C-alpha positions, 0 to 999 in steps of 0.5 A, spaced: 224 096 046 230 091 047 228 084 050 231 084 057 234 077 058 233 070 055 228 067 060 229 060 059 230 055 053 224 050 052 225 042 050 219 038 047 220 031 050 216 025 050 216 024 058 219 029 062 220 023 067 225 020 063 230 025 062 229 028 069 235 024 071 239 027 066 238 034 068 239 033 075 244 028 075 249 028 069 248 035 069 247 037 076 241 042 074 237 045 080 229 041 079 225 047 081 218 044 079 212 041 075 206 045 073 201 043 068 198 048 063 192 045 060 191 052 055 197 048 051 196 042 053 203 040 056 206 039 063 212 042 064 218 042 068 224 047 070 230 045 071 236 052 073 242 053 069 245 060 072 240 065 070 236 061 065 232 056 066 231 050 061 223 048 060 222 041 059 215 041 055 211 034 055 205 033 051 198 032 055 194 030 049 196 028 042 194 034 039 198 040 043 203 042 039 208 039 042 206 033 041 205 034 033 212 037 034 214 030 037 211 028 031 214 031 025 221 033 028 222 028 034 225 030 041 229 035 042 230 044 042 222 046 041 223 054 043 228 060 046 223 064 050 226 071 052 223 076 057 220 082 055 216 089 058 209 091 056 208 085 051 202 088 048 206 093 046 212 089 043 207 085 040 205 091 036 212 094 035 214 087 032 208 087 027 210 093 025 217 092 023 213 086 018 215 080 022 209 075 023 206 072 030 203 066 032 200 070 037 198 077 036 195 077 043 199 075 049 196 068 052 197 066 059 202 060 060 207 057 066 209 061 072 203 066 071 207 069 065 203 072 059 206 069 053 206 070 045 210 066 040 213 069 033 212 065 027 219 060 026 218 064 019 221 071 022 225 069 026 230 065 022 228 059 024 227 059 031 221 059 034 221 065 039 217 067 045 216 073 048 215 073 056 211 078 060 213 075 068 207 076 072 207 083 075 211 087 070 219 084 070 
């Protein structure tokens, strides 16, 4: 099962407010809105760049994985997210091929998507997210 498309690019930031003017003003991207994702302890902002979205991830707790990422690596590229169909089957297929998953079962993400992350050690050092939009593709 191939991925359908690049869904979004995740960028870890300390403050969405501090970066919004750059993405809207300097780059001229369309701001699509804010969303809190309590299960992941983040607040996200989406900006449309043609067919792809940029997702700014702001930690809402010092113990969130995004806060730990920023502490260790600083602000910047966090993950690439790909749209897939039947995320559970895709997870099983990846595991069967020997790839290591962070999420062995899908969990809820922003925009009511089901998501799962591959471990960066299985994807060339890039944190990779699988996304299945609400209602399938």
